[in-house]
N, C-alpha and C positions, 0 to 999 in steps of 0.2 A: 219374264220378270213378273212376280206376283203383284196383283193390284192391292193397294192399301185398303184396310177395312173402312167401311162407311162409319163416320163419326157418330151417326145415329144408332149404330149397333152397340155402342158402349152406353150402358144405362146411366142416366143422370143421377139417380138415387141408388146408392149402394149401402150395404150394411155398415161399412166404415164411416160413411158420411152421416148416417143416422146416429150412430154411436157418438161421433164427434159433436154433433148438435146437442145430443142429450148431455154429454160431458160439459158443454158450455152452459147449458140451461140449469143444471143442478145448483151451482153457486148462486145464480141469479134468483132462482125460486127460493132458495134458503134465506137469502137476505130480504126478499120482498115479503116473505111470510112472517111479518113482524110479531104477530101474536105468539109465535113459538118461543121467542126470546125476550118478550117484554116483561121482564121480572128482575128482581135483584138477587134472589137466592137460587142456587147455591153460589157462594162466593169462592173465589180461588185466590188465595194470598191477599185477601182484603179487597179484591176487585170484584164489583158486582157482576153477576152473570151476563147482563146486557152487554157489557163491554168486552169481557173475555171471550164470549161466544163470537162476537163480530171479529175480534182479532184472530181467533182460531181459524176463521174462514179465509184469511189472507194466504197462508201456506196451502191450505186445502184447495183453494181456488187455483193456485199455481199448479198443483198436481193435476187437477182436472184439465187445465189449459194445455199442459204438456201432453197429456193423454190424447186430447183432441188434435193437437199438432201432429203427433206420431201417427194417428189414424189417417189423417188427411194426407200426410206424406206417403204413407203406404198405398193409399188409394191412387194418388197421382202417379206413383211408380208403376202400378198395375195398368193404369190408363195409358201411360207412355209406352209400356211394353206391347199393349194391344195395338196401338197406333203404328209403332215402328215394325213389329214383326208380324202383325196380323194374327198372332196366336190367341187362343182362347184364354180367358182369365182364370 
């Protein structure tokens, strides 16, 4: 019976996890960088830029969050495969 791989052999930081972190960081940085949207022009339908820019980030943030979730899920499946089968990633 083959011996299960050492948990230390699976790297803690993978490209999927780095990309997921960046995907979660993008909306946060966009909202904290207030000088980029601290203005009234251009207006969209009579709504000042300050407001519609923030509202635009609601669905954009959802897309980034879903992307991060999918990346982490993919990484977890790969980790589980390495743990159970002992195969290389």
